[in-house]
C-alpha positions in Angstrom: -111.0 -69.2 12.2 -110.8 -71.7 9.4 -113.5 -74.1 9.1 -111.6 -76.4 6.6 -111.4 -79.9 7.8 -109.3 -82.5 5.9 -110.5 -86.0 5.1 -108.3 -87.7 7.6 -109.6 -85.4 10.4 -113.2 -86.3 9.5 -112.4 -89.9 9.3 -110.6 -90.0 12.6 -113.3 -88.1 14.4 -116.0 -90.5 13.1 -113.9 -93.5 14.0 -113.2 -92.2 17.4 -116.9 -91.5 17.9 -118.2 -94.8 16.7 -115.5 -97.0 18.4 -116.5 -95.7 21.8 -120.1 -96.6 21.5 -121.6 -99.6 23.4 -122.8 -101.1 20.2 -119.4 -101.3 18.8 -118.1 -103.1 21.9 -121.0 -105.5 21.6 -120.2 -106.1 18.0 -116.6 -106.9 18.8 -117.6 -109.3 21.5 -120.1 -111.0 19.2 -117.4 -111.4 16.6 -115.1 -113.1 19.1 -118.0 -115.3 20.3 -118.8 -116.3 16.7 -115.1 -117.0 16.2 -114.9 -119.1 19.3 -118.0 -121.1 18.4 -116.6 -121.9 15.0 -113.4 -123.4 16.6 -114.7 -127.0 16.6 -115.9 -126.6 13.0 -112.3 -125.8 11.9 -110.7 -128.3 14.4 -109.1 -125.4 16.3 -106.7 -125.2 13.4 -103.8 -122.8 13.1 -105.5 -121.1 10.2 -108.6 -120.6 12.4 -106.5 -119.0 15.1 -104.6 -116.9 12.6 -107.8 -115.3 11.3 -108.6 -113.7 14.7 -104.9 -112.9 15.5 -104.4 -111.2 12.1 -107.7 -109.3 12.3 -107.3 -108.0 15.8 -103.7 -107.1 15.1 -104.6 -105.1 12.0 -107.6 -103.3 13.7 -105.5 -102.5 16.8 -102.6 -101.2 14.7 -104.8 -98.8 12.6 -106.9 -97.7 15.6 -103.8 -96.5 17.4 -103.1 -94.0 14.9 -106.7 -92.9 14.2 -107.4 -92.5 17.9 -104.1 -90.8 18.6 -105.0 -88.2 15.9 -108.3 -87.5 17.5 -106.9 -87.4 21.0 -104.1 -85.0 20.0 -106.6 -82.5 18.3 -108.8 -82.7 21.4 -105.9 -82.0 23.7 -104.8 -79.1 21.6 -108.3 -77.7 21.5 -108.7 -77.9 25.3 -105.4 -76.4 25.8 -106.2 -73.4 23.5 -109.5 -72.9 25.4 -107.7 -73.0 28.7 -105.2 -70.5 27.4 -108.0 -68.2 26.3 -109.7 -68.4 29.7 -106.5 -67.5 31.4 -105.8 -64.6 29.1 -109.3 -63.2 29.5 -109.5 -63.7 33.3 -107.7 -62.6 36.5 -105.7 -66.0 36.4 -102.0 -65.9 36.3 -100.7 -65.7 32.6 -97.6 -67.8 33.8 -99.9 -70.8 33.4 -99.9 -70.5 29.6 -97.5 -73.1 28.2 -97.0 -75.1 31.3 -98.1 -78.2 29.6 -94.6 -78.3 28.2 -92.9 -78.6 31.6 -91.4 -81.7 32.9 -93.7 -84.1 34.8 -92.0 -83.3 38.1 -92.5 -79.6 37.7 -96.2 -80.1 36.8 -96.6 -82.2 40.0 -94.9 -79.5 42.1 -97.2 -76.8 40.6 -100.3 -79.0 41.3 -99.1 -79.5 44.9 -98.7 -75.7 45.3 -102.2 -75.1 44.0 -103.7 -77.8 46.3 -101.9 -76.1 49.3 -103.1 -72.8 48.2 -106.7 -74.0 48.0 -106.5 -74.8 51.7 -104.8 -72.0 53.3 -102.9 -69.3 51.3 -103.7 -65.9 49.9 -103.5 -64.9 46.2 -100.1 -63.0 46.5 -98.3 -65.9 48.1 -99.7 -68.2 45.3 -98.7 -65.9 42.5 -95.1 -65.8 43.9 -94.8 -69.6 44.3 -96.2 -70.3 40.8 -94.0 -67.6 39.2 -90.9 -69.1 40.9 -91.9 -72.6 39.8 -92.6 -71.7 36.2 -89.5 -69.5 35.9 -87.3 -72.4 37.0 -88.2 -74.6 34.1 -88.0 -73.2 30.6 -91.0 -74.3 28.5 -89.1 -74.5 25.3 -91.1 -71.8 23.6 -89.2 -68.8 22.0 
């Protein structure tokens, strides 16, 4: 497995880690409080309002991409780990790739699993899941 990590990956991981800390939230709140307190000094002018509007818009815009990158990597890593667990256990291999099913199909499979957890045997579950997964192609070749 390659250990090479690019600069954006390192950056987005660090930003995601630090942006979720309580101290970062406190810093953001303090910034808004300071901005609010300075309102009377600037006569609540349009420029004063524009400063916070522009700053928050820029930060939000950039954070969307950075955090989405981190979220996508995390989701792919979790999916790979789950696939490995499925392959190395007695779980049904049909579950591999179901993350690409339509929302309705995923909900139906979840309902089947809940029902199974209450009162069905493994063979019945296997047949139901196999039928549900076979009905909806995953898009994988």
